[in-house]
N, C-alpha and C positions, 0 to 999 in steps of 0.2 A: 334476437338480442332485445332485452328489455330496455325501458327508458333508464332504469337505474344503471344498467351495464353501459349504456351510451354515455352517461355522465361520468362514469369512472373507467372508461375504456382505456386500457393500458397502451401506452405508446401513441396515443392520439395527439397529433400536432396541436400546439396551443391555438393556432388560428383556425383549425378545422371547425366547421359549423355543425357537422354531424358525421357519423362513421360510415354512412352508406355510399356505395359506389355503383350499384346496379339495381334499378327499380323495375319490376315487372308487374303489370296490372292484369288481373283476370276478371271475367264477368260478362255481363250482358250490356244492354243499351245504357244503363246507368254509368258504367265505367268507360264505355266507348265514347260517351260524350254527346249522345243524342239530346237535342234541345239547346245545344250551345254551338250553333253553326259558325264556322270560320272558313271561308273559301280558300284561304291561303295556308291553312293547316293541313297536315296529312289526313286524307280521308274526308276533308271538308268539315271536320268537327274538332272542337277543342276539348272542353269538358274538365271536370275537377282533376282527373289524373294528370292531364297535360299541364294544367295550371300548377299543380303541386310539383311535378317534375321540373318545371322551369325554375322554381324556387330552390329545389333541392340541388340543382346543377350549379347554382351560383357559387363561385369560389372553388369548385371541384371539377377541374377540366377533364378528368377521366370518368366523369359520371355518365352512365348510359341508361337508357329508358326504352322499354318495350311495352306495348299495349296489345294484348291478345283478345280483348273483349269483342264480342259480336252480338248485335241486337237480337232479341227474340229467343235466346237460348234458355232452356230450363237447366236446372242444376246439373243433372246427369250429363247433359250435352256439354256443359262447361267443363266438367271433369274429364269427359272422354276426349274432348278436342284440345283443351288448353293446359291441363295439369302436366302431362309429360313434356310438351314443348317448354313450359315454364321452368321445370326442373332442369332441362337441358341448357337453359340460358344461365344457370348458376347465379341467381339473384341473391343479394343479401337483404333486400327489402321487397316484400310481396304484398300487393293489394288484392285480397280475396273477397269477392262479392258474388252472390248468386242465391237463387231460391225465390226471388220476388215474383218472377213469372209463374213459378209453380203455384204459389199461394194465391196470386191474383186471378190467374186465368184457368188454372187446372185443379183448383181445390186441393192443392197438395197437402199432405199430412205433415205438419211441422215436426213431429217426432221422427219420422222416417227421413225427412230432409236433414235434420240435425245429425243423424247417424252418418250420412254421406259426408256432410261438411266436416264433421269431427275427424273422419279418416283422412280427408284431404288436407286439412290444416295440420294434422299430425305429421303427414309426409313432408309438408313444406317446412314445418318447424324443426324436424329432425336434421335438416341441412344446415341449421344454424342461422337461417334467415329470420329477420323480424317479419312477422305476419300482421298485416292490417286487416281487421274485420269491421264490418259496417252493419249496425242494427238499423233496420228499415224505418222509414218515416211513419208518422201517424197520419193516416188518411181518413180519420174519423169524420171530418167535415165534408168529405167528397161523396156525392151520391154514388150508389152502387159499391164503391170501394169500402165504404164504412161497414159493409156486411162482412168483410174479411178481416176486420180490425182485430178480432179476438185471435184468429189463427196467426196473424202477423205478430201480435204481442207474444204469443207462446214461442214462436220461432225466434224472436229477439232474445227471449230469456235463455233459450238454448244457446244462442250465439255468445251471450255473456259467459255462460258456463264453459263453453268450448274455449273462449278466449282466456279465461283463467287457467284452464287445464294446460294449455299450450303456451302460456305466457305471451299471448298476442296483444297487440295494441288495439283497443276498441274505439271506434268513432261512432257515437250514438246519435243517429239522425232523429230518432224518436224524441229525444230531449233537446234537439237543437232549436232554440227559439226562433231563429231567422226563418226556418222553413214553415212556420205557421202563417206566414204572409203569402197570400195567393200569388203575388207577383214573383215569388221565387220559383214558380212552376210554369212550364210551357203551357200553351193553350190546350194541350191534350190532357192536362191535369195529372199526368203520370210521370212525365220526364221533367227534370229540372230545367229551368231557364238559365241563361248566362249568369244571372244574379245568384241563382241557387247553386250552380256549379262553383261559383266563386266562394260562396259560404261554406260549401263542403270542403273545398281545397284549404280554406283557412282552418276549419275544424281538424282536418287531417294533419296539417303541419303543426298545429297546436298540440294535438295528441302525441305527436312524435317528439315534441319539445324542440322543434327546429325554429330558429329565428327567421323571419321572412318579412317581405315588404308588402304583402297583400293587404288590402283594406276592403272592408265590406262596401259593396256598391249600394248606393241609395236610390231606390226606385222613386219615380215621380209619383206624387199623390194622385189617386184616382177618385172621381166623384162617387159618393155613396148612392145606392139605388135600392128600391123597395123589393118586397117579396115577389111581386109579379114579374119584374124584370129579371130577378135572380132565377126564377123557375123557367122563364123563357130561355135564358142562357144555358140552363141545364139541359133543356130539350135540344138546343142547337149542338151542344157538346156531345150528347148521346148520338145524334144523327151523324155528326162529322167524324167522331172518334171512337165512341164505344162500340157501336154496331159494326163498323169496319174491322175493329180489333177482333171481335168475336168471330166474324166470318173468316178472317185470315187464319185464326187458330183452329178452325174446323177443317181447313184444307191442308194438304201436305206442303211443307215449306221447302223451298229450293235450298240446295247445299252450296250455292254459289258465293254467299257472303264470306269475306275473308277479313282477318284482323287488319287494322290500319297500320300497325307497327309491329310486325311479327319478329323483327330482329332488334336486339338491343343496340342503340346507337346514340350519338350525341343529341342533346336537346337543343332547340333553337336558341341561339345566342352563345353557345359554348362550342368552340371550334366552328365547323361548318354545319349548317342545319342538315337534317336528314336522319336516317336514310329515306329517300323518296321512292315511292312505288313507281313501276313503269308507267310512263305517260304523264307523270306529274310535271307541270310546267317549270317548276323550280329545279328539277333534276337535270335539265339540259342547259342551265345557265352557267356562265363562267364564274369562277370563285369570286372575283372582284365585284362583278355586277350582282351576284347572288347576295353578297354581304350588304351591298348598298340597298338592294331591294328589301332584305329582311329588316334593315334599320328603318326604312320608310314605313313598313307595315307593323312595326313594333316587335320585330324579332331579334333585336339586339339583346344585350345582357338583361336578364329578367329583372324587373323592378326598376329599370332605368329608362330603356328605350320604349318600353310598353307604356301605354296610357295607364294612369293610376287605376289599379284594380283590374286591369285587363279588359276594360270596357271597349266596345267598338266605337270608332270615332263618330259614326253617324247617329249613335244612340246617346251621345252625351251633349247636353246643352251647356250654355255658358256658366250655369250654376253648379255644374258637376253632377247633376242628377241624371239617372239613366231611365230611358223609357221602358 
């Protein structure tokens, strides 16, 4: 469903904020929420998809959300493991992201990646669901990653073409000004920080034309430093993050990682939170105490019980700035 169809949706109740009732997100670490830790969220991560789902659920008590994303997967693995389960969930809104790991770590051919993505988006769009696509960010200022900038730009252009062909909604991270700030990124410089995930959630909801209560989080200013310190930080980053990444991708990966929300269910704050995976502490709580606990941690109705912008309490000072 396109944005125009959303605005003229026949039979849409006057008070309805949007036409979607079931959101399923596919992808890798970007969609899983890596870089946005939240111990009280399912899987210990929040991320842009959770943040967007919280807002999409407001005022629509039958809204359900599933997140099938798993960190480290290349595009073919995403399609092999997630496409069929996603179709089985019968979503009317799908977030489809993948190919970044191919381009960054495997020198993936953007033309061949685009062919696979085109087929997948076509299958999803044929169901009548609205498909969200994400053009990758510009890593031109990041050492090493700047070398793959051209391939990523080509892949992004393919994604724009695929989006037009299948009437998808495009969220263009390359052109998102907020992501040019280094504080929008985790210390590993590859994954979004909580601030970055918030910015992407806002961009996603804006692209869908959905009113929401999210506000951009304001990072605390950081002191400027000279070239020598910057190069020293680059070396530390390479030792702590880049080299371990390369080694991990030279070794066979275990198949044990599973999606944090494989089944579509209520979002925090709408009905009861969940579904919770086995062993999750909130899964064994009584309904009354569970509701009280979620209110205390910001799991009440999205945009009201949560801290403004979804920031973690310990990261917000009296001025409202985030570390």
